[in-house]
N, C-alpha and C positions, 0 to 999 in steps of 0.2 A: 439099702437092704441092710438092716441092723446086724444079722449074722455075718454078712460079709465085712462089716466093719470089725467085728469081733475077731475074725480071722486076720484083717489087716493089723490090728492091734497085738496080735499073738507075741511078736518080738519084744513088744514094750512090756507085756506080762511077764514073759520069761525072764527078761532082763531084771525086772523088779524082784521076781521070786528067787533068782541067783543072788542078787544083792542082800536081800533079806536073809537068806541062808548064810551068806558071809558074814553078816553082822551078828546073827545068833551064835555061829561058832566063835566069834570074836568075843562073845559075852556082852554084846549092846543089843540086847532084846527090844529094849523100848524103841531104838532107832530101826530095828526090823520091822516091829509092829507099825510104826509111823510110816515106813515106806510102803507097806501094804495098805494102810489106810489112805495113802495119797493116790492109790489107783482109782479110788472112788470119784477123783476130780473128772475121770474120764466120762463121767455119766453127765457132766455139766456142759451144755453147748455154750461156751463163751470163748472168744478168741483168744484169750490168756491162757487157757488150760494147755494147748500145745506148748507154749513158751515154758511154761512151769516144768512139763514133763521132759521137754528137750533139755533144761537146764539140769534137772536131777539126772537124767541119763548121762549127760556129758560128765558131771561130776561123779557119778558111779564108774564111768570108764577110766576116770583119774584115778579113783580109789582102787581099782584093778591093778592099775600101772604101778601104784604105790606099793600094793601088796606083792606084786611081781618082784619089784626091786627089792623090797624087805626080805621076802623069803629066799630070793636068790642070793643075797649077801649072806644070810644065816647058812644057806646050804653049801655055798661056796667056802665060807670060813670053815665049816664042819668037814670039809673034803668029801661032800656028798654029791650024787649027781643031781643036777638043776636044770638042764636044758629041756626036758620033757615037761616040767612044771612050767618053765617060762613060756613054752610054745602053748600050753593049754591057757594059761592066765592071759597070755597076749591075744589069743583068738577070742576069749571070753570078752576082754577089754574091747576089742574090735566090734564083736557083735553088740555089746551094749552101746556103744558109740553110733554104729549104724543104725540102731533101732530108732534114733532121731528122725531117720528119713521117712518112716512110715506116715509122718504127718504131712509129708509132701504130696501124698496121692490126692487125687481130685475129690475122692468121696470124703476123706476126712477134712480137707480144706473147706469143703462145702459145709459139713456138719458143724465145724468150730467157727466158720466165719459168718455163718447165716445170722447168728445172733447179733453180729455186730452190723450187719447190713452190707458188708464188703462183698465184692464179687470174688468168686473161688479163682 
């Protein structure tokens, strides 16, 4: 059911939107637009699509952790509160990393492996 796949992929969409907003805020609009364009790969029923998406989500989680560390260092150095920010960015990093797991669902394995002739 296509609408169910959309719901299954919702964490991926949210992760990509958050990453895009992060890059827009950092002044990297081209990267933000590119990330949003990569979402179009989800329309292609090829076995390599989940691999690319998972790699980007993993790198996105690493980016969130890098941002957490950088901002925490700045805030600690300025003697500003930092713990709440660290928790929020940590949760966002975890959410982004766990978004990779949606591709383990049977329906999505079937969708992307069927084109390769593999069994789900």
